[in-house]
C-alpha positions, 0 to 999 in steps of 0.5 A, spaced: 521 563 508 522 567 501 517 570 497 516 565 492 516 559 497 510 563 500 507 564 494 507 557 493 504 556 500 498 561 498 497 558 492 496 551 495 491 554 500 487 558 495 486 551 491 484 547 498 477 546 495 479 544 488 484 539 491 478 537 496 474 536 489 479 532 486 480 527 492 472 526 492 473 525 484 478 519 486 474 516 492 467 516 487 471 512 482 471 505 486 478 502 484 478 495 487 482 490 484 481 490 476 477 496 476 483 501 476 482 504 469 476 509 471 480 513 476 487 513 472 483 516 466 481 521 471 488 522 474 491 522 467 486 528 465 488 532 471 496 531 469 494 533 462 491 539 464 497 541 468 501 541 462 504 535 463 506 529 458 502 523 461 505 516 460 499 511 461 501 504 459 498 497 461 503 492 465 507 487 461 506 481 465 512 477 462 516 483 462 516 484 470 515 476 472 523 475 472 524 482 476 527 482 483 521 484 488 515 481 483 509 477 486 506 472 482 499 473 480 493 469 478 489 475 474 490 479 468 493 486 467 488 487 461 485 494 461 489 496 468 494 501 466 499 505 470 500 512 469 506 517 470 508 524 468 515 527 468 516 535 469 523 536 466 528 540 470 533 545 466 538 540 469 543 540 474 539 538 480 537 532 484 531 528 481 525 526 485 519 521 484 512 522 488 509 515 487 502 513 490 497 507 489 490 508 486 488 501 488 483 500 494 481 494 498 473 492 498 468 496 502 464 490 504 460 489 508 457 496 506 452 496 510 456 497 516 458 504 514 455 510 517 458 514 510 457 512 503 464 508 502 464 511 495 461 518 496 467 522 499 462 525 504 466 531 508 464 532 515 467 536 520 474 537 516 474 529 515 473 526 508 470 519 509 470 513 503 474 507 501 481 510 499 480 517 502 486 516 506 489 510 503 492 513 499 488 517 494 489 523 499 496 522 498 496 522 491 492 528 491 497 532 495 503 530 491 499 532 484 497 539 487 504 540 490 507 540 483 501 544 480 502 549 485 509 550 483 507 550 476 502 555 477 507 560 481 512 559 475 517 555 479 523 553 475 527 547 477 533 544 475 532 537 477 526 532 474 520 531 478 516 524 476 509 523 478 507 516 478 500 513 480 500 505 480 496 499 481 496 493 486 500 496 492 494 492 496 496 485 493 503 485 490 506 492 488 507 490 481 505 496 479 511 500 482 515 494 479 512 496 472 514 503 473 521 501 475 522 496 469 519 502 464 525 506 466 523 511 471 528 513 476 531 518 480 535 520 486 530 519 491 522 517 492 517 519 497 510 515 497 505 520 501 502 514 505 497 516 510 502 515 516 500 521 520 506 525 517 511 521 520 517 518 516 517 511 515 524 508 516 522 500 517 517 496 514 515 488 515 515 483 509 508 480 507 506 474 503 499 471 502 498 463 503 492 459 501 490 453 505 485 448 502 482 443 507 478 437 504 473 433 507 468 428 505 461 431 502 454 428 503 447 430 504 446 433 511 442 427 514 448 423 513 453 428 516 455 423 522 458 419 516 461 424 513 467 429 514 466 436 514 471 440 511 469 447 515 470 443 521 477 440 519 479 447 518 479 449 525 485 445 527 489 448 521 487 455 523 489 454 530 496 452 528 496 458 524 495 462 530 500 458 534 505 459 529 503 467 530 504 466 537 511 463 536 514 468 531 512 474 536 515 471 542 522 471 538 528 476 538 526 482 533 529 487 530 530 494 534 525 498 529 520 493 532 521 492 539 516 497 541 510 493 538 507 488 542 505 484 536 509 486 530 508 480 526 501 478 524 498 472 521 491 474 519 486 470 516 483 474 512 478 470 507 475 463 508 470 460 503 467 453 505 460 450 503 455 451 498 449 449 501 446 449 508 444 442 507 450 439 504 456 437 508 462 441 505 467 437 501 472 443 501 474 449 505 479 454 503 482 460 507 487 465 506 492 468 510 497 474 510 503 472 513 509 477 515 516 477 516 522 482 519 526 486 514 532 481 512 528 474 513 528 469 507 521 469 505 522 462 502 524 460 509 518 463 512 514 460 507 517 453 508 516 454 516 509 456 515 507 450 511 511 445 515 508 447 521 501 446 519 503 439 516 506 437 522 499 439 526 495 436 521 498 429 523 494 430 530 488 429 527 486 422 524 483 425 518 488 430 516 493 426 517 491 421 511 488 427 507 493 433 509 491 440 507 494 443 500 498 449 502 500 454 496 502 461 496 500 467 491 500 475 490 504 478 495 511 476 496 514 482 499 521 483 503 521 487 509 526 493 508 529 499 513 532 505 510 537 509 514 535 515 518 542 518 514 539 519 507 538 526 505 531 525 503 529 525 510 533 531 512 529 535 506 522 532 509 524 534 516 526 541 515 520 543 511 515 539 516 518 543 522 517 549 518 510 548 516 508 544 523 512 547 528 514 541 530 519 535 529 517 529 525 517 522 528 520 516 525 516 510 525 516 503 523 510 499 520 507 492 521 505 493 514 508 494 507 509 499 502 512 500 495 518 503 498 521 496 498 522 497 490 526 503 490 530 501 496 532 494 495 532 493 488 534 500 484 538 504 489 533 509 490 532 512 497 525 512 499 520 513 505 513 515 506 510 521 508 503 522 508 496 525 511 493 523 517 487 518 517 484 512 520 480 506 519 484 504 513 481 497 510 475 498 515 468 501 515 468 509 515 475 510 513 477 517 513 482 522 512 483 529 515 483 534 510 487 539 514 493 534 514 492 533 506 493 541 505 499 540 510 502 535 506 501 538 500 505 544 503 511 540 505 511 536 499 511 542 495 517 546 499 521 539 499 521 539 491 523 546 491 529 544 496 531 537 493 530 539 485 534 546 487 529 551 484 532 557 481 
């Protein structure tokens, strides 16, 4: 390791407490769907203080809705900005995008947490909080990697772009909007909290909404009514049956190590509004997944057909079939070749910092790498910190791993963008 590289690593170690406070600042600014602006403004200030020109813009829904990879939404983009900043190189080097999402899933029920979900509490080297791992830790790492390079006077030939985007957790339209905005590069890295492994494949994801109708009444006449919640039972069972079927079928090589790679998760259920009333309607929502290369339209048709066929076995549902629709996530799966040069760059620096070979992994969820790989010809992977309890109470991230990822990213940028 040369002297400049060592100085960069020393700078990252010296900035450990500042990076932790920055991560705490993001965690303490809740950024669930529709409430992302506060943390984006916080990030904008950090990037501006680094001497970067910051582009903060509101997504143009009409401008992205016809683009490949777009997911249909039922909400507005008003007051929900994306942020990007490019550190321009001197010319002649490869360019790189570091992309991270700042939206987080809800923390409810908050009384199930043993740490404040919005507190960023540090205990025994771990930071707890919603988004501490997924993925504000990765955002901190990528920003502080660039900050260390700038503070040590590193000169790059290639450009580095930092992007913090919304809606990775439900559509990916934030990253899509950054592509439409014109940000491109020779490679991209998303520091998702995948335990410092290299992501080579991920499933596709869709969201379905199933509406079951009953016949409401006062509870004293319940025996003469039709309870929509009860009628949702056979439809939920049909979802579970289909899930078993798809997981019993042949799967791609990257997913053969998983016992259950395709999860049809019933994540939301709403039914009834009064204990003494027979509910007229019950709605449940399902997260569906599919392998890379599968036609999403066909997966949707199979889902709908299976549930409608199951409904025929019930006298009420056969006459009053459920309504089945799809919204938000319409994300294709994707696979990245292990031969992509960005993998070599990350592997070498991981080996240097961690003293071991990084593992390749597949993910039974989705990330925004699909936009780069499938639609814009930009090889992309994920490499980020170690954490646990994602989308669950007491989410945490290992702070030492955040520092290690910051180091790996900094040195990878120097290699990829050809530091002078």
